[in-house]
NUTIDO-136532 format. One record per residue (C-alpha): residue in three letters; x, y, z. Coordinates in steps of 0.001 Angstrom, whole numbers, plus 500000, padded with zeros to 6 digits. Example, Ala and Ser with C-alpha at 12.3 -4.5 7.8 and 13.67 -1.06 7.14 Angstrom:
% residues 2
ALA512300495500507800;SER513670498940507140;
% end
This chain:
% residues 328
UNK768580527995386180;UNK768920524184386182;UNK768209522656382774;UNK766244519408383152;UNK765449516587380722;UNK763353513436381034;UNK763703509982379507;UNK760402508148379906;UNK757024509852380329;UNK754886507172382000;UNK752450507673384868;UNK755171508207387459;UNK756337511381385741;UNK753123513201386674;UNK754491513696390180;UNK757699515217388841;UNK756108517356386151;UNK753663518752388713;UNK756480519545391124;UNK758731521093388486;UNK755856523253387303;UNK755830524742390824;UNK759631525034390848;UNK759997526995387592;UNK762051529625389415;UNK764745526972389977;UNK764553524609387017;UNK763510524548383379;UNK762357521378381617;UNK764093521723378243;UNK763714518254376696;UNK761594515112376993;UNK762264511728375411;UNK759871508808374935;UNK759618506004372377;UNK755957506959371824;UNK755862510256369948;UNK752440511350371198;UNK753505510924374817;UNK756748512825374301;UNK754897515708372675;UNK752174515813375336;UNK754738515848378166;UNK756904518500376533;UNK754103520884375561;UNK753305522476378986;UNK756970523409379459;UNK757729524451375894;UNK760309521669375916;UNK761705519844372896;UNK760274516318372384;UNK762602513514371266;UNK762184509869370265;UNK765934509147370532;UNK767766509431373836;UNK771257509704372264;UNK769968512470369988;UNK768549514360372958;UNK771871514152374815;UNK773800515243371736;UNK771593518242370968;UNK770654519590374390;UNK772638521228377178;UNK771358519362380245;UNK772215519769383921;UNK769916517070385332;UNK768282513983383854;UNK765196512224385212;UNK765195508518384321;UNK761577507328384563;UNK761654503943382847;UNK760416500400383546;UNK763112498303385257;UNK764080496404382103;UNK764405499584379997;UNK767491500864381859;UNK770125500298379177;UNK772865502928379218;UNK770945506103380022;UNK772467506599383461;UNK776031505936382327;UNK775651508249379326;UNK774508511005381667;UNK777262510350384214;UNK779911510567381481;UNK778669514082380728;UNK778554515153384384;UNK774747515277384367;UNK773017514863387726;UNK770565511957388021;UNK767098511505389455;UNK766146507842388916;UNK762681506475389561;UNK762461503234391514;UNK763162500426391093;UNK766738500421389867;UNK767808498032387067;UNK766933494392387705;UNK770536493464386914;UNK772317494195390198;UNK775728494220388549;UNK774524497010386280;UNK773046498942389217;UNK776261498540391214;UNK778315499757388238;UNK776099502836387910;UNK776497503511391631;UNK780299503311391417;UNK780472505556388362;UNK778118508143389873;UNK780116508182393103;UNK783406508623391234;UNK781958511429389095;UNK780687513297392147;UNK777294513981390601;UNK774131514445392650;UNK771847511414392626;UNK768356510870393986;UNK765924507959393728;UNK762146508271393941;UNK761313506644397271;UNK758789509378397973;UNK757305507748401097;UNK760395508947402983;UNK759518512571402223;UNK756006512609403664;UNK755846514697406813;UNK753831512091408737;UNK756550509505408007;UNK759168511965409236;UNK757208512488412463;UNK757084508740413052;UNK760812508479412382;UNK761520511155414978;UNK759172509475417457;UNK761121506220417011;UNK764387507840418143;UNK765651505831421102;UNK762988503150420692;UNK763873499465420440;UNK761999498140417424;UNK760579494666417932;UNK759017493963414563;UNK757885495629411353;UNK754851494481409379;UNK754066495658405848;UNK751097495098403549;UNK750677495906399869;UNK747362494257399079;UNK746030495562395806;UNK744730494864392311;UNK746580493835389164;UNK747874496888387259;UNK746968497128383592;UNK750415497931382175;UNK751539495021379953;UNK755196495328381043;UNK754192495156384743;UNK752669491696384236;UNK755884490221382798;UNK758221489344385646;UNK761352489485383501;UNK760481493110382712;UNK759152494397386056;UNK760736492066388589;UNK757276491205389887;UNK755184492930392526;UNK757740492833395338;UNK760390494534393192;UNK758216496958391279;UNK755549497939393823;UNK755930496603397367;UNK759562497723397277;UNK758301501033398716;UNK757529499204401966;UNK760822497321401977;UNK762545500680401612;UNK760474502201404401;UNK761265499219406639;UNK764972499904406100;UNK764498503634406654;UNK762710503154409980;UNK764172499888411245;UNK767735499839409950;UNK769535497411407679;UNK768347493857407016;UNK770754490945406906;UNK768546487934406132;UNK765496487455403910;UNK763325484466403078;UNK760171484363400983;UNK757278482299399646;UNK755422483306396454;UNK752502481644394628;UNK749976482163391831;UNK746440482147393250;UNK744313484498391174;UNK745880485781387959;UNK746910482629386118;UNK744355483295383377;UNK745049487024383085;UNK746356487993379614;UNK750124488396379556;UNK750607487547383244;UNK753542485240383975;UNK754621485941387563;UNK753333485297391062;UNK750439487207392603;UNK750662486445396347;UNK753881487029398280;UNK755116486702401864;UNK758606487974402722;UNK760268487453406109;UNK763038489780407275;UNK765670489733409985;UNK767153493108410846;UNK770724493531411988;UNK769365495022415200;UNK767683491711416014;UNK764197492882415065;UNK762104490770412703;UNK759740491730409915;UNK757159490506407477;UNK755791491848404188;UNK752605490532402576;UNK751815491598399020;UNK749210490529396488;UNK747705491678393197;UNK744493489616393209;UNK742066492065394822;UNK739433494328393277;UNK741049497572394469;UNK743958499068396395;UNK742797497396399590;UNK745496497901402218;UNK748902499533401793;UNK750896500426404869;UNK753553499626407430;UNK753452499010411177;UNK756416499389413496;UNK755921497543416790;UNK757877498531419898;UNK757333497668423550;UNK754105499368424587;UNK753587501261421338;UNK752606500657417710;UNK753261503065414837;UNK750902502610411877;UNK751771504325408594;UNK749527504675405568;UNK749818506914402551;UNK747535509625403925;UNK748218509476407662;UNK749982507757410553;UNK748872506699414012;UNK750889506340417185;UNK749053503906419452;UNK750439503923422981;UNK749359503736426623;UNK748008507306426517;UNK745768506568423535;UNK745955506981419786;UNK747521510046418186;UNK746627510543414520;UNK749034512460412256;UNK747536513540408948;UNK749802513973405956;UNK750357517669405376;UNK752864517949402555;UNK753469517011398917;UNK756205514365398803;UNK756765514908395090;UNK757444518572395638;UNK759707517808398606;UNK761877515235396801;UNK762233517395393687;UNK763051520511395715;UNK765720518581397656;UNK767289517322394411;UNK767404520778392841;UNK768735522331396048;UNK771579519810396138;UNK772521520655392551;UNK772356524404393147;UNK774103524554396532;UNK776021521302396988;UNK774010520558400148;UNK772788516975399755;UNK771359516643403260;UNK767802516988401999;UNK768087513970399687;UNK766642511072401670;UNK767492508335399156;UNK770486508655396852;UNK771582505968394389;UNK773866504195396879;UNK771098503956399460;UNK768504502849396902;UNK770890500109395793;UNK770554498521399251;UNK766773498437398855;UNK767145496946395371;UNK769431494216396698;UNK766832493407399339;UNK763968493096396843;UNK766030490986394425;UNK767101488815397360;UNK763434488207398247;UNK762784487034394681;UNK765842484784394831;UNK764770483297398161;UNK761295482563396790;UNK762715480929393644;UNK765198478704395492;UNK763475478126398825;UNK766733479142400498;UNK767116482241402720;UNK769498484899401456;UNK772102486665403578;UNK772661490324402691;UNK776251491318403561;UNK777443494842402918;UNK779089493925399633;UNK776209492170397894;UNK774072489081398313;UNK774738485386398540;UNK772606482360399445;UNK773121480566402737;
% end
């Protein structure tokens, strides 16, 4: 039985708690840590787990095989390194730390320790996304278009760019990751951001409309539009355009639009269950093939999102070589 602990019990953990409840034959949630006592207790109660307010205390007192790090980007301090030093496997929710040097250090240490890592890019695990990926085999991608057009979240930390990284890093990063997953690596990024709707919102200090332009190493081009000024989650999805065929992906379904007509593929699986099952299977068996985004891979997506922010701040495109990022 794999002994699991959590640090952070925000909204994102619902997906993992629900999955682990269904995977009780493989894993046991033994401890939960949060700085808010009521949240730690509420999260721990269904599993009979021990609630903690102190992460070091939890590590010192509990025997843990796997740690889920479910924290805002700015709250990643030393949790991952402390776990790695104890040989504890890591599931880290996206995005990774905003400090790329810290994220790269964690990646190196995890690789050297040989632990299993996974990062929560759950879009990759949906079966309709997998069907599109298989359909793209052998296709020459021309362009990829993404949209994350939505409302302003209520979380105070989300509205502070120094804490969240802004919408591209904290939210639309799912589409940047999916663009990489379906279209290959990206070597150049430019961006324009502005504030057009949320300047008077309490605690808001970032941008709220974003356009990011991508150049893939294959020669394909891409574009991501994101905003947080609408009244609802208006349009979130990705389109992959090839000669004679368009692949449209949304959270609940995908469409393949070609000369023979439109084929609709409805989502049929639970991505949270799939990503958690793959993580536990890798720990139990050593077979990591089911993990679709490990820490090293997620680091590439993080570099891309941080590069977009940098390009928007400076007005200068950013080249993304294999070993990091630098401005042109």
